[in-house]
N, C-alpha and C positions, 0 to 999 in steps of 0.2 A: 155159744158154746166156747168156753175157754179151753185152750189147748196146752199141751205139755211143751214148754220152751226147752226142756232138756233134749228133745228130739229135733229141734229147729235147725235146718240147714237151708240157706237161701238157694233158690233155684236160679236166680240171676241177680246181678248187681248193676245199678245205674249210678254213674258218677256224674255229678254236676260240677264241672270244672271251676276252679277258683277264679275269682275276678279281683283284680287289684291286690289289696292286702288280705283278702279273705282266704280261708282254707277250702280245700275240696269238701264237698258234701256228697255222701253216698246214701242210696236207698237199697237195702237188701230185701228181697221179697220172695215169698213162696206161696203157692196155693195150698191151703189146708187140705190134706188128703192126697196131695201130689198133683203136679201139673207138668206140662211140657211147654217150654218157652216157645212162643209164637202161636200157640193155640189159644182160643178164647174160652173163658169159663165164667160162670156166675158163682156166687157164694162167698165164702170166707177166705180171707188172706191174712198172712202174718208178714210183718215188716219191721225192720230195724233201720233207724236213720242215724248216721254217724257224721259228725261235723268236727273238723280239726282233731281227728283221732279219738274223739269221745262219743259214746252213745248218748244221743239226746232224746231218743224216742224209741219205744218198743211197743208194738201195737198188734193185737190179735183179734180185733173186732172191726176190721175193715171188710165190709160186705159190698158186693156189686150185684145189683139186680139185673143189669144188662150184661150180656157176655162181653168180656174184654180180655185182652192179653195181659201179660205181666207188665208191659209198658203202660197200658191203659190203667191198670190198678195202681201202679206207682204214681201216675199223674193224678189219679183220683186222691190218693193219699197226700200228694204235694198240695193239691188244692185245699184239702182239709187243714193241712198244717200251715197254710199261708195266713191263717188267722192267728198266728203267734201262739201255738199250743206249747212251745218249749220255753217261752219266756225270753227267747233270743231273737230280737228283731232282724238280725242278719239272716238267720235261718228262714224266718217267715218271708222275708223279701225275696230270697233266692228260690224258695219253694213256689212262691207266687209266679215268678218269671218262668220257671221251668214248667209249671202246670199249664201255663199259657202257650208253651212251645217256643219261648224266646230265650 
């Protein structure tokens, strides 16, 4: 199900701090239908990824079959994006490290 992005408001934001000469990377995420940060959910999520002040990814088809928190869903997205979905190797590398918890 595609969702209306006009109503999108992130429920939480995760910042992946800059390393060396790279910029901060942020993941804004929300549970479709609403969620409470810290609680676990299954289903559909919306997320926006911002790198160096520009939106590099907007995604509304992130599904979790196992219950997870906003952090878990964001790490799931980071794992997905570590395969260079944005065409920016720096983003993919940072997402890969963050998904692994490093």
